[in-house]
C-alpha positions as CSV (number, residue, x, y, z in Angstrom):
1,M,28.7,-10.3,32.8
2,N,26.5,-7.5,34.1
3,G,26.1,-6.8,37.8
4,P,25.7,-4.0,40.3
5,V,28.5,-1.5,40.6
6,K,30.7,-1.3,43.6
7,F,32.0,2.0,45.0
8,C,35.7,2.0,45.7
9,A,38.6,3.8,47.2
10,I,41.9,2.9,45.5
11,L,44.9,3.7,47.8
12,T,48.4,3.3,46.5
13,M,51.8,3.7,48.2
14,R,55.3,3.8,46.8
15,Y,58.1,3.7,49.3
16,T,61.3,5.7,48.6
17,N,63.0,3.4,51.1
18,K,61.5,-0.1,50.4
19,S,63.1,-1.5,53.6
20,L,60.4,0.5,55.6
21,M,57.5,-1.3,54.0
22,Q,57.2,-4.0,56.7
23,S,57.5,-1.4,59.4
24,A,54.6,0.5,57.7
25,H,52.5,-2.7,57.6
26,D,53.1,-3.2,61.3
27,Y,52.2,0.4,62.1
28,I,49.0,0.0,60.0
29,D,48.0,-3.2,61.9
30,E,48.5,-1.4,65.2
31,H,46.8,1.9,64.3
32,M,44.1,1.1,61.8
33,P,41.0,3.2,62.6
34,P,37.7,1.4,63.0
35,P,36.1,0.4,59.6
36,P,34.0,3.2,58.2
37,Q,30.3,2.8,57.7
38,G,29.4,0.9,54.5
39,L,32.8,-0.8,54.1
40,V,32.1,-4.3,52.7
41,A,35.7,-5.5,51.7
42,I,39.3,-4.5,51.4
43,R,41.8,-6.2,49.1
44,S,45.5,-5.3,49.4
45,F,48.2,-6.1,46.8
46,H,52.0,-6.1,46.7
47,I,52.8,-4.7,43.2
48,A,56.6,-4.6,43.6
49,P,59.1,-4.6,46.5
50,D,58.4,-0.9,47.0
51,R,54.8,-0.5,45.9
52,G,51.4,-1.6,47.2
53,M,47.8,-0.9,46.6
54,S,44.5,-1.4,48.6
55,I,41.0,-1.3,47.2
56,C,38.3,-0.6,49.7
57,Y,34.8,-1.5,48.5
58,F,31.7,0.4,49.8
59,D,28.0,-0.4,49.6
60,T,27.0,3.1,48.5
61,N,28.6,6.1,46.9
62,E,27.5,8.2,49.9
63,N,29.4,6.0,52.3
64,L,32.5,6.1,50.0
65,N,32.3,9.9,49.9
66,N,32.0,10.1,53.7
67,A,34.9,7.7,54.4
68,F,37.2,8.9,51.6
69,P,38.7,11.9,53.5
70,L,39.5,9.8,56.5
71,L,41.1,7.0,54.4
72,K,43.2,9.5,52.5
73,E,44.3,11.3,55.7
74,F,45.4,8.0,57.4
75,Q,47.2,7.0,54.2
76,L,49.0,10.3,53.9
77,G,50.0,10.1,57.6
78,V,51.5,6.6,57.0
79,A,53.4,7.9,53.9
80,A,54.9,10.8,55.9
81,K,56.1,8.4,58.7
82,F,57.6,5.8,56.4
83,E,59.2,7.7,53.5
84,A,56.5,7.0,51.0
85,K,54.4,8.7,48.4
86,A,50.7,8.0,48.6
87,D,47.8,8.5,46.2
88,A,44.0,8.0,46.8
89,Q,41.3,7.9,44.2
90,K,37.6,7.1,44.1
91,A,36.2,4.7,41.5
92,I,33.3,2.6,40.6
93,T,33.3,-0.8,39.0
94,S,32.1,-1.3,35.5
95,S,28.7,-2.9,35.4
96,Q,29.6,-4.4,32.0
97,S,33.2,-5.5,32.5
98,D,33.3,-6.5,36.2
99,F,33.5,-10.3,36.4
100,G,33.6,-10.4,40.2
101,E,34.7,-13.6,41.9
102,V,35.0,-16.6,39.5
């Protein structure tokens, strides 16, 4: 299936103390900054009891590039408060292999 690409920030977190994950979620709910320009969706995943991932989808690469430093800074701040290691990467979906919602 071919379709338009989406521009993404992939944010991952691994807690060294998994019992702090719920506290981190509560903190994020209370302190999440306003959505950046061009954000069209966020999907969050629990990968394991100590790991999570969020994918933030943007309408343009420019909006992703503008928002990325703020997303990364917020994530690193959460990681520092809740004994976690964070990573942030930019990506685009594959126009050839992205099947979207089915």
